C-alpha positions in Angstrom: 0.0 0.0 -0.1 1.1 3.3 -1.1 1.3 6.3 1.7 -0.5 9.1 0.7 1.3 12.0 0.4 -0.3 15.6 0.0 1.3 19.0 -0.7 1.3 21.9 1.9 -1.2 24.0 -0.9 -3.3 20.7 -0.5 -3.1 20.6 3.3 -3.8 24.0 3.9 -6.9 24.0 1.5 -8.3 20.8 3.2 -7.6 22.7 6.4 -9.4 25.7 5.2 -12.8 23.6 4.5 -12.5 21.1 7.3 -12.3 24.5 9.5 -15.6 26.1 8.1 -17.6 22.8 7.9 -16.8 22.1 11.6 -17.7 26.0 12.6 -21.0 25.5 10.9 -21.5 22.1 12.7 -20.3 23.5 16.4 -22.8 26.4 15.4 -25.6 24.0 14.7 -25.0 22.2 17.9 -24.8 24.5 20.1 -28.1 26.2 18.7 -29.8 22.8 19.3 -28.3 22.2 22.8 -28.3 25.6 23.9 -25.1 25.3 26.0 -23.8 28.6 25.3 -26.0 31.4 24.4 -24.9 33.5 21.3 -23.7 36.7 21.6 -25.2 38.5 18.1 -27.5 37.7 15.5 -27.6 34.8 13.1 -25.5 36.4 10.5 -23.0 37.7 12.7 -22.7 34.3 14.1 -22.4 32.5 11.2 -19.8 34.7 10.0 -17.7 34.9 12.9 -18.1 30.8 13.2 -17.1 30.4 9.5 -14.0 32.9 9.5 -12.8 31.4 13.4 -13.2 27.8 11.7 -11.3 28.5 8.5 -8.3 30.4 10.4 -8.3 27.2 12.9 -8.2 24.6 10.2 -5.5 26.6 8.3 -3.5 27.1 11.5 -3.6 23.3 12.1 -3.2 21.9 8.7 0.1 24.3 8.4 1.2 22.6 11.6 0.3 19.5 10.4 2.2 20.0 7.2 5.4 21.2 9.0 5.6 18.8 11.6 3.5 16.1 11.3 6.0 13.7 10.5 7.4 14.0 14.0 3.9 13.1 16.0 4.3 9.8 17.9 0.9 8.8 15.9 0.5 7.0 12.4 -3.2 7.7 11.5 -3.9 11.0 10.2 -7.1 11.8 12.2 -5.1 10.8 15.3 -2.3 13.4 14.4 -5.1 16.0 13.2 -6.7 15.5 16.9 -3.7 16.2 18.9 -2.3 18.9 16.5 -6.0 20.5 17.1 -5.9 19.8 20.8 -2.5 21.2 21.4 -2.8 24.6 19.6 -6.4 25.2 21.5 -4.6 24.7 24.7 -1.8 27.1 23.3 -4.8 29.5 22.6 -6.1 28.9 26.0 -3.3 30.1 28.0 
């Protein structure tokens, strides 16, 4: 089986799309559960979650492209989850 290799451009584009998608999914889940009340209108939140998800996705994809081979996991999903968690913790500090 041949290992799948992606270029930085492909990785960043995938991260961008995944981030936008995750922003929309998280907004929808929050709307359904009401865990955290929204502070703005639907349109404002849609734009915020889209841009925020895109930026976080691009940063995570760039981090994976640069340091992915050094991470202690084989599956791509595990690497992506680890990179996202580390970047999120860094942002929270």
